[in-house]
N, C-alpha and C positions, 0 to 999 in steps of 0.2 A: 790286592791281597785280602784274603778272607779273615774275618774275625769270628772266633767262636763265641756264641751267645750262652752264657751260663744257664743252666737249667734252673727254673725257680724252686725254691724249697716247697715241698708238698705240705698243704695245711691239712691237719687232721681234725677238722671242726664240723664235719658233716653231722656228727651225732648230736650236735647242739640242737638241731631240729628245725631251725628257722634261718632265713636269709632275707636280704633286701632284694626287691624286685620292682621294676617299673610296670605298673598295671594299668591297662585301658579300662576305664570305668564308664565311658560313654563319650559322645562328641565333645571335644575340647577339654577332656579331662583324662590325663595321664599322671598317676600319683605313685610316688615311691612308698611301698608297703613292706610289712614283714609277711613273709610267705613260707610254708613248709618246704624244706629241702626236698627235691624230687627223689623218688624211689627208683633204684636201678633194677630193671628186669633182666632176663637172661641174655637178650640180644641188644641190650642198652649199654651206654657208657655215661657215667656223670662226669661233666667237665667243670672245673673251677675256672671262671672267666678271668683272663688277664687283660684283655682289651676288647672293647666292642665298639659300636658306633650307632648313629641314627641315620637311617635311610629315608629317602624321599617317600617311600611307600609307608613308612611309619607315620609320616606327616598325613598322608591320605587317610590312614586309620584314625589318626587324632581328630581329623575334621570330619569324620563320619562318612568319608567318600568311598572307603572300601569297608565291606562288612566283616567285622571281627567281633566275636562274642564278648560282651562286657565281663570283666574279670580276667581277661586274658593277660598274662605277662608277655610283653611284645619285644621285638628286636630279633634280628636274624643274621647278624654279621659278627661272628664271635672267633677269637682266638683264645686258647685256653690250655689247661693242663688236665690230664686224665686223673681223676680222684678215685673212680670206682669203675670196674668192668664187670659185664655180665658174664655168666659161665660159658656162654657160647661164643664169645668174642676172643679170637686168638691173634697173635702176631703184635700185640701192643703190651705195654707195661704201665703200671701206676707211675705217674710223673712224667710220661711222655708229653712233649708240647705237640699240640695239634691244631689244625685249621679244620673248621666244620662249616658245612654249607646250609644255607636256608633250604635248599632243595635236598631232600634226604630220601632218595629212592630205595626201594626194597631190593631191587635187582632181579626179581623173579615174576612180577605180575605181568599181565598183558601188555601194559604201556611200556614197562621197562624192557621186556623182551622184543618189543617193536621199536626200540630206540627213541621212545618219547619219554625218557625218564622223569622230565619235569612234570608230567601228568601222572605219576605213579599213583596206583590205587592201594598199594600195600598188600601184604599177604592175605589173600582171600577176601579183600575189601571190595567195595564198590566205588567207582570214581566219583569224587566230588570236585567242585570247581577249584582249579589249580591244586590238584591233589598232592603233587609232590612238594609243594611248598608247605612244610609243616611248622618250622620253628617260628613262633610269633604269629601264626596264622590259625592252623587247626590243633596245634599243641602249644604249650607255654614256650616262650622265647627266651632270649639270651641277655636282656638288659637286667642282669641279676648277678648275685654271687656264684650261683650254680645253675646248671641246666641238663637236661637229659637229651642224648642223641639217640634217636631210634635207628634201628638197622645199622648199628655201629659198625659192623664189620665192613660195610660198603661206604661208610661216610666219615671216616676219620683219616685225614692226611697228615702224616707226621711232618713236623716242620724241621728242615735241616738245621743243624747247629750254627750255621753261619748266616742264618736269616733272622731278623728281628720281627717282633709283632707287627710294627708298623709296616714293614714290607709286605706282610701276608694278609693284613687286616681286611682288605677290600677285594681280595682275589676271588673268593668263593661266590660273591654276589654281584656287586657293582661291576667289577672288572669283567667277570665271566659274562654277565648280561650285556654289557656294552659291546664286547668283543663278538658275542654271539650274534648281534644284529648284522654284522658284516658277513659272519659265516653263513647265516640263514639265507642272506641275499646272494650268496655265492659271488662276492666281489672278486673280480679278476684283475690280474696285473694290467695296469694302464687305464683302468676305468676311472670315472669321475663320480664323486660321492659328496653329498651335501649332508650335514648333520644339524638338525634343528634342535637348539637348546644345548648349552654347554655347562649344564649342572654335572654332578659326579658321573652320572650315567652316560651323558652325552660325551663328556670328555674321555670316557673309556670306549665309547663307540668311535670317537675320532682315532684313538689309538689303535682300535681294531681294524679300521679301514687302512691305516698305514701298514699294520702287520699283514694284511692281506694284498698289498701291493698296489693300491689305488695311485693314480699318477697326479690326480687333482683332488684334494680334500677342501671343502669349503664348510666353515663353522659359522653358525648363525646364533646370535644372542644379543643382548642389549647391555650386559654388565662388562665394563672395560677389563676388570681383572680376570674374568673367566675367558674372554676373547684372547687375552694375552697367554693365559695358561693353555688354551687350545693349540697355540702354535707350538708350545713345548711338547704337547701330546701328538702333534703330527699335522695339524692344519696348515695348508698352504695359503689360503685366503680366509679372511674373517669378514663377516658382514654384521654390522649393527643395524638391526631391524627398525630402530627408532629413527635412524638417520637416512635410510633409503629402503625402497621396496626389495625385500630379499629375493623374490622370485624374478623380478626384473634384473637384479645383479646377477643372480646365477645364470640366467639366460645369456647375459652379456659375457660371462666367463666361459660359456660352453658353446659359442658360436650359434647362439639362438636355439639350441636343441633341448636344453635341460640336462640334468645329470642322469647317469646310468642308474644310480641307486640314491634315494633319499632315506635318511634314518630319522624317524620322529622319536625324540627322547624325552618328551615333556608330559604328554598325555592331555593335551587341550585341542579343542576344535580348530583354533586358528593355526597352530603349527602343523596339525594333520592335513588341513586344506593346503597349506603352503607347500608341504612335502609332495602332495599330489600334483600340484600346479607346477612344481620345479622339476618333476621327473619327465624325461622324454617318453614319447610313445614307445611301448615295448619296455619301459623301464620298471623298476621295482621300488615300492615303498616298504621299508622294513620297520615295523612299528615296535617300539620298546615301551612307550609311555603306558602308565596305569591310568586309565581314563575314569574320572570321578563323576561324570555327567553324561548327558545324552550326546552321542556321536553320530554325525550324519556324513555320508559320502556325497559331495556336491556332484551333480551330474556333469557339469561342464568340465570340472577338474578330472573327472573319471572318464571323460570323452564318451559319455553316454554308454559306457560299458563295452565299447568297441575299439578302445585305443590300445589294447594289449598291455595295459598296465597291470601289475600284479601288486597285491597288498599282502604282505606276510606279517605274521605276529611271532613273537619270541619270549619264551620264558627260559632262562639259562638252564643248561643241563647240570645235573648235580653228580655227585659221587666222588670218591677219593682220586680216581684217575685224572678227572677233569682238574681238580685242585693241584695234583702233583704237577701236571703239565704247565699250568699257569705259574707255579713256583719256579719251575725251570726256566720260563721266560724272563722272570725277575733275576734269578741267579746269573743267567747269561747276559744280562745287560739289555735285554730287548724290550723291557717294560718297566716302568717306574710309576706306581700309583700312590706311593707314599706321600708324594708332593701335594696330593689333594687334601691332606689333613692340614687344616688351618687353625683349628681351636681344639683345646683339650679340657675335659671336665672330669671331676670325680663322680662316681655313682651316686653319691649323696647330693650332688647338684644337678642331676639329670633333668629335673623340671626346668630349671634355668636353661640347660642346654637345648631343650625342646623349644622353648621360647625363642632363643637366638636363631636356631636352625629354621623353624617354620616361618619366621618373618624375614629370614634372608639378610640379617643385619651384619654390620662389621665385616663385610667382604667374605662371609663364611662360605666355604665350599663343602667341608666335611669335618665333623667333629669325632674326636676319639673319647671314649668313656673308659675309665679305668677304675674297677672296684677297689 
């Protein structure tokens, strides 16, 4: 039986001029500051944040492992309420609850028209690295009271009244990215899949492999709580890599061949090498991790380039239709990522939240931040 979620009261304090925001000042320094409320252009929307979170990519930014300009407001996983709409944006109203994606494609550039929306260059723009990822990367992000959505017409997904913020919070980024690893690899019914690392993105990759119909899903990690959670998300077998060689264990479970698809969901040389080693000849490595250092392809693992192994990378697609589709999976009981939320913090305590999440204390999987 569905429950109607009441629409939050719209707050009319944008004209006060300032807001709280988590700002990246340089390696190991993310500070809560007062910042100007963003201005709404004709194709934009201003969203009041009702819930956001900290992503593993934000930790890469914090550590200086992924380049973001100092002074940038970070964060890219928001749920919120429309406070202002640009004159060119139609079909929405002030007060609508919406899900917004980190990937905010324009819909009309070369990359969008060639169905690589995650690499969007924007209207008349030139492509920059990971061009479609704007929030908290090339423009200010969402760990704040308010943020601006560019190309809002294509990037606002209305939240059904019977869905909570918690149900939607991770759909636009973590869940979409994790699931897209299985989509990019074109996992087929009956195939075998190994997922290396069961952090939030790896857990969603595990769910994606299940949704695509894999017959055997093997989850690899070292944290007991995450391995247990991976079973809930769809894993058939779990491997603690501190207790046994994960590649040998995977070969044992697959009659010595290796898996059809290995998903790397951490961004480390070790897990990348394991994924290559655990993939059968002719198999696929689907890489999700954000790599913070030098990455090498070991010759033996790659069978000297003649083993017919494919290495594919994925940045999740963006846009409102992708978000609508994922919300429908949740509404129909096919996916539940709200169980990944293990800790909750107020925006005023976000520095404490970063410290907990970055150091992986207290069994944390995902933290929710509420302004």
